[in-house]
N, C-alpha and C positions, 0 to 999 in steps of 0.2 A: 540260655544255651540250647534248650530243646527247640525253641522257636527258630533259631538260626539253622539248626539241623533240618528242620522241616522245610525251611525256604530253600536250603541247598538241595534237598531231595526233589522238590518241585521243579527247580531249575534244570536238574538233570533230566527229568521226565520231558519237559518242554524241549530241551535240546535234542533228546532222542527222537521225538515226534518230528521236529523240524528236519533233522537229518534224514529220517525215513521218507518224508515228503520230497526232499531234495533228490534223494536217490531215485524215487519213482519218476520224478520229472526228468531226471537225467537219462534214465533208461527209456522213458517214453518218447522223448524228442527224436532220437534217431529212428525209433520204430515208426513214428508218424511220418517222418521225412521219407522213410523207405516206402511206406504205403503210397505217399504222394508220387513217388518216382516210378511206381509200377505202371506200365503201359496197358491200357484197356481199350475195349471197344466202346463206342458211344453209350452202350447200355451198362458199362462198368464191369464187363467180364474181362478178367486179366488175359492178355494175349498168350501168356504161358499155358493157359488151360483152354485155349480156343479150340484146338483139335478135339480134345475130350468132350467139350460142350457140343460141337457139331456132330461128332460121332454118336453121342447119346441122343441128340435130337433126331437124327436120321433113323436110328434104331427104333425109336418110339413110333415113327410113322412109316416104317418099312413095308407094312402090309399094302398100303395104297401108293407106293412109290414105284415108278417104272425106272427112269434114270434121272439123275441129277448131278451136275458138275458144279462145284463150288470153289471159287477162288477169292481169297481175301488179300488186300493190299494195305500196306502201311508206308507212308512217305514215298510212294511211287515204286515200292518194291513188293513183289509177291512174298507173302509170309506163310500162305497155306493154299494148297491146291489138291483137290481130291474129287474123284468121281465115284458115285455109288449106283447100285442097281444095274438094270439091264437095258441096253439100247434096243434089244429085240428079245422080248420075254419068251416068245414062242420058240425061238432058236437058241435061247439061253446064251445070247451074246452079251457079255458084260460091257458096261460103259467104262471108258478110261480117258486119259488126258487127250487122246487123239480123236475122240468122238466128236462128230460134227453136228452142231445144232443150228436150227434156223433162228435168226435174230429177231424177226418180226419188227415191231415198231422201234426197237432199240436202234435200228438202222437210221432212224431220223437224226440221231446225234451226229452221224457222218455228214448229213446235209448241212446242219447248222455249223459244224466245224468248218466245212468248206466255204460257207457264206462268210464266216468271220475272217477266214484267211484272205478272201478277196476284199473284204472291207479294210483289212490292214494294208492291203496293197493299193487302196484307193480306187479299185475297180467297181466297188459297190458301195451304196449308202443305205443304211437301214431305214431311213425316213423318206426315201424317194419313191414316188409312184412306180410300181413295178412295170406299168405299161411302157415306161421309158426304156426298159431293158428288153422288152419283147418286140417281135416283129409287128408291124402296123396291122391292126385289126385282128390280132391273135385271139383276144377274148371277145366273145360275141353275146354273152348272156348276163352281163352285169346289169343289175336293176337299180343301183344307187350311184349317185354322182361322186360320193366321197371316195377319195383315192385309197387303194390298198398298197401298203408298204411291205417291205421285207420283214419289218418288225411285227406287223400284223400277222404275217405268215408264221413267224416264230411263236407268236402268242395265240395262234389258232383263232384269230378274230377277223378273218376276211369275210365271213358271212355266208360261205358256201354250204349248200345242203350236202348230206352224205349220200354216197351212191351205194346201191346194193348189187347192181349188175356188172358183170364183166370185170370184176376185180382180179379174177384168177384165170389162168389158162392151164389146161392139162398137157399141152404140147409146147415145147420150146419154139417150134416153128410159128406159133401164133403171136409171139412177142413182137411188138412194133417199136419203131423209133419213139423216143420219149416225147418229143415235140408233137408228133403225129397223134400219139395217144392222148395227150392233154387237150388237143383241139377236138378230137373225135368224141371224147367223153367229158367235155366241159359241163360241170353241174350248174344249176341255177343258183343265183345269189338270193337267199331268202331272208337274210338279216343285214342290216346296215353295218358296215365295217366298224369294229370296236364296240358294238353294242352288247355282244354276248361272246362267251367262250364256246366255240363249236369245233371240237377236235376234227381235223381235216387231213386226210391222207392226200387229197388233191393239192392242198396248199403246200404241203411239204414237197411233193413232186414238182410243183411249179417253181419253188425255190431252187431245186436241183437243176431244172431246165435253165433257169437264169444263170446258174453257175456254168452250165454248158455254153451258153451264148457268150458270156463274158470271158471265159477261159479259152474258148475255141476247141474244147475237148469233150467227147462224150462223158457223161458224169462218172461212169464206172472207171474210165481211164484216168480222170482227174483224181478220184479217190485212191486208185492204185499208186499213182505217182506222188501225191502230196500227203497222203495219210498212211496207207499200208506200208509203202516202201520206207519212209523215215522211221516208222515204228517197228520195222522188221516183222510185220504181220503176214507171215507166209502161209498161215493156215486159215485164211478168210478170203471170201470172194463176194463181190457185189454185182458182178456181171448179170444182166437181166435173165440170161439162160444158163449162167454159171459155166459156160463152155470154155472159159479161159483157164479153168482149173479142173480138168477131168478127174484128177486124183481125189479132189474134194467131193465131186459128184459121186464117185464110187463109194466113198465113205458115207456120204449122205444116204445112199441107197441101203446101207447096212443098219440104219436106225429106223425104227417104226414110231408112229405117233399113237398116243393113248389118251383116254379120258382122264379126268381127275381121280377116277377110281381104278385106274390102270387097266381099263378095257380097251382092246385094240380098235383103232380107227383106220379103216381101209383107205387107201389112196390119199395120203396126205401130201404127196409130192406134187406141188403145183408151181406155176410161174406167175408172178405178179406183174400186171400190165404197167403200173406206176411203181416200179421196183425201188426207187430211192426211199419210198415210204415204209418199206418192210421186206426187202428182198435179199438182204445179206445173210450169209451163213458161214459158220466156222467154229473153231474150238473156243471153249471158255477161257483158256489161258491166253489166246490171241485177243479176245475181247478185253481181258484184264490189262493188256499192254496199252490199249486205247484209253481205258479208264485211267490208268496210271499217268498217262501223258496229259490228262486234263486236270490233274491235281496242281494247285498253285504252289509248286515248289520248283527249285532249279533243276530242270531236266535237260539242260543244254538246248532249250528252245526247239524242241522236236516238231512242234506243230505251228508255233507262231514265233515270229522274229522278236516281237516285243511282249514282255510279260503283261503290259497294260491291256493288250488285246484279249488275253486269256482272262484277266480280271474283269474286263467288260463282259465277256461271254458268261461268266459265272455270277454276274450281278443281276439283281432283280429287274425284269423288264415289264412285269405285269403284277399288280396287286389285286387282291379280291376287292370287289366294288365297295367303295366308301370306307376302306380300312387301310391300315399300314401292314397288313398281313401279306407276305410275299407269296406269289403263286407260280410265276414262270420266270426262269432265268435264261432268256434267249434260247428257248427250246427245251431246257431242262425243266422238270417239274420240281417245285420246291415243296418239301414236306417237313413239318415240324415233328420230329420224333423227340427223344430226350434232348437232342441237339438238332439244329437245322441241318437238313440234308438235301442234296440234289440227286434226282433219280430219273429214270425212264424205264417203263416196262414195255414188254412186247408179247404179242400173241399171234400165232398162225394156226392152221387147222389142227396141228398136233404138237405144238411147242409153246412154252411160256418161259419168259426170261425177265431178268431185271438187272440193271446196273445202277448202283447207288454209292454215294460217298459223302463224307462229312468234310467240307473244305477246311474246317478249323483244325481238326485233329489229323486230317489226311488219312483217314481210314476208309477203305472202299471194299465193296462186295460185288461179285459177279455170280449170279445164279442162273443156270440154264437147265431146263427140263424138257423132256419129250412128252409132255402132257398138256392137253388143251385146257385153258383157263385154270391152271394149277395155282393153288393158294397156300398150300402147306409150306412151301419153300419161298415162293416169290413174295408172300406177305408174312407168313408165320415166322420163318427164319430171319427175315429182315427185321421184324420187331424184336426178335430174340437178341439180335446183335446191335440194334440201334435204339431199342426202347419202344414203348407203346406210342401209338399216334392216336390221340383221342382229343377231340375238341368239341365244344358245345357253343351254341349261339342263343341269344336271348330272343324269344319270339312271343308276341302278345297272344292272348287267347282268341279262340274263334277263327283260326286260320286253316281249318281242315279244307282240303280241296284236291283237285287233280292237277298233276304237273306232267309236262312233256319234255323229254330230253331235247336239247338244242342240236344234238348230233342225230339228225334224222333226214329222211327224204321228204322234200316239200313239194314235189311236182311229179307228174306221171303216175302210172298205176301203183308204183311202189309206195306212194304216200299213204295208201290204205294200211300199210303195216304200222303206221304211227299209232293206230288204235291199240296195237299190242304193246306199245311202249308207254302208254299212259299209266301213271302211278298215282295212287291216292295216298296222301300223306296227312297225318294228324299233326296237331301242334307239337306234340311230343316228338314225332318223327323229324319234323323240321328243325328242332333244336339240336339234333345230332349232326347237322350239316356243318361244314367248315365255315360257311358264310351265308347269311340270309339278308336279302334286300327287301325292306318294307317301305311302303308308301301309303300314308294315311291309314296306318294300322292294318294294311293288307300285304301279305307276302307276295311279291311279284316274281322273285327269282331266288333260287337256292343253288348253292355251289358246293362241290367237293372236288377232290384232287384232279380228276380227269374229265369232269363234265359239269355243265349247268343244266338246271331244270327250270323252265318258265311256267308260271301258273296259266292254266287254260281258262279262258274267260267263260262266264256263264253262257253267253250266246253261242260260243264254240261248242261247249258241252251239249247244249240243247240241239245244235245241228248234228252232232255225232250220234246222240241218242235217237233223235228223230230219224236219222238215216238208217240206223239199225232196226228201229221199229218198222219203218216203211219197207225195208227189205224183207223183214219177217212176214209182214202182211202180204207183200207181193208173192213171196214163196208159197204161202198158204193158199192164196187165190189161184196161183198157177198150178200147184199140185192138185187142188180140188178139181180144176177144169180138166187137166190131163187124165186123172183117175176117172173122172166122170165120163170122159169120152170113151175110154176103154171099156167101162161098164156098159155103156150104151152100145158099143160095138159088139160086145159079147151077146147082149140080148137080141141085137139085130140078127146075129148068126143063128140064134135059137128061134128066129122068126117071130119074136114077140114084140119088138119095137121097130119103128121106122129107121131107115138107113141114116146114120149120123154123117155129118160133114158134107151136106148139100147146101146150095145157095150161099148165103152169107156165113152159114155155120162153118164152111170150110176155111174161111179166113180166121174165124174164131179159133178153130182147132190148130191151124198153122201157126198163129202167133203164140199160142200156149206151148206148142212143141218147141218153137224157137226160144221161148223163155226158159224152158227146161234145159235146152242146149246151152243157153247163156250161163246158167248156173254151173253146168258141168265144165264148160269152157273156162270159166273164171277159176274154178277149183284146180283144174289142170295147170292153168297159168300160174297160180300161186305156188303150186308144188314145184313146177319146173323152174320158177324164178329163184328158188332156194338151192337149186343144184349147183355144183361146182362149175360145170361147163355152160351155164346159162348165158346166153347173149341176147342182146336186144333183137338182132336180126332173126334169131330162132324163135323168139316169142311174138314177133310182129303179127303172125297169122292170127293169134288169139285176139290181139287188139283190133285187127281189121274186122274180125267177126263181131266184136262188141259194137263197133261203129255201124256195121251193117244192121245189127239188131236195133239200134237207135232209129235208123231210117225206117225200118219195117214197123217199129212201134208207132212212129209218127204217122206213117201211111195208114195203119190200122185205125188210129184214133180219128183221122180225117174221114175215113170210109165209114166208121161206126156212127159218127155224128150225122153224116149224110143219110145212112140207112135208117137211123132212128127218126129222122125228119121225114123221110119219104114213105117208110113202110111201117105198118102197125103190127108190132109183135106182141105176143102174150107177155103178161107182167113177169112171169118166171123167166122167159127167154130174154127179156130186156135186162133183168137183173144179172143173168149169166154173162151176157155180152158186156155190160158195163163193168162187172167185176174183172173181166179179162182186160178191158181198157185201162182200168185202174192199175192192175198188175203190170201191164206193159209200160204205162206211164212211170210208175215207180221204179221199175228196172232201168228204164232209159235215164231217169233223173239220177239214179245211183251211179250209172256208168259215167255220166257227164260230171257229176259232182265230185267223184273220186278219181277222175282222170283215167278211167279204165280203158280209154281208147288210144292212149299214147304213152 
């Protein structure tokens, strides 16, 4: 009887435990379902706490913030819009929803949207040689026979060098017709098409000009009619001088540009000669309308008649070399955060921006700031809402070396600036790139989101180092000769030495003074080339002087050889004259080798 009671008691305990577990599961299931139904950002932040999260983030970085306008979108609808900070710190003018920001390279998305609209209409084909759409003989500096297509322009694979001069104008009156600009400032093709990713403003502007040719409208008129008007974007302009919207110009004048540390940058208002690559300006909320229309949801076909066209635009058009990792989606940059996202950033002299969205969840973000090369919001906030972006690559040992960006000048005197772009990467550094291309155990190219770096060969590095050493030797010889001349001149005036600069000595003195002038001239050239209003025509005088110096150096060398053959000088005098000849020869070689004459 006692045993039966014990069994009955045990059964009751088991029943109670099972009932408790059942109740826990019953309560937990709805809770779990409720969590799953909570809408979040791609980084799993609930949308209900989005404003609190952004407010807290901005407050943390308030010290180094000028102005930032932030808009978030979900399923094509704005769910959050707020401006922080000051459009003009000095005047204590606060930023708000009406503040006008420069788009920078985000403008490029307007070009690619326009191209896809014409592709949809059958007026353009992404795989056709662009020369079939251009006037005959339009491009004159192509170095390779391989055709360039519109898809190559979208993927930044046309192979053009980057230009440093005449990107900006300080006066609206200097802005030229787009086609005229493209012909006047055609860059050289320094890579074979599709061999490297070399970000190209020129390539984007070329695509915009093709839109002009095929549509019969100036590009800015096309965008106004086919993008801004359907999307009711009344607070944005892409006119090259912005004169179609004087109200926006006035509001642009009320915002200043600052550094990343919120220090004022004077004179940030400029005009871009190839404006489709970065000339738009407007409010963040207007930019959000454009981004919302690119989301793959039913928005009444605002930009494209067929949803398939938008799907094609948002599909991958370029992968990282030798991988299945997406890189470009018809002009969009593809980035793997916690979820795959499409984005494009933009920078001008005093503004930084980013448009980004996740096509799967249809969550989008617009960030616009009035700070040059700003990263706290354009990168930090993006990662806050989309998750970290960190990828590694497998690299074999022993790959330390120098690498050069593919976005560079490859001809003319500005190619000397490529020395400043050289970067030395260790094997560990290389492993942090998104993609690494190796051949026979040697890294040939590394890539990250917006750029490729190619390995500089040993012979090229020897040439660069030898050039710099030769330049240093020439400077030492030149300064020694010039200083020596003035010392001799001082002693002559004290009537202790014979008069310097007589006979052949006068040629020796003249070429050394010309060498010193070359150094000063080149220094001024480098400084002026970096100024906003630098133009090739204004710098041509410096290049002409360098060419004249080459001629003078050759004349001196010929005369020196003749004099040494005909006249017997003292050993000391011979050494001095020969050192000057070496200096002149090295200066001339440096000018020719680094294209400092054109």
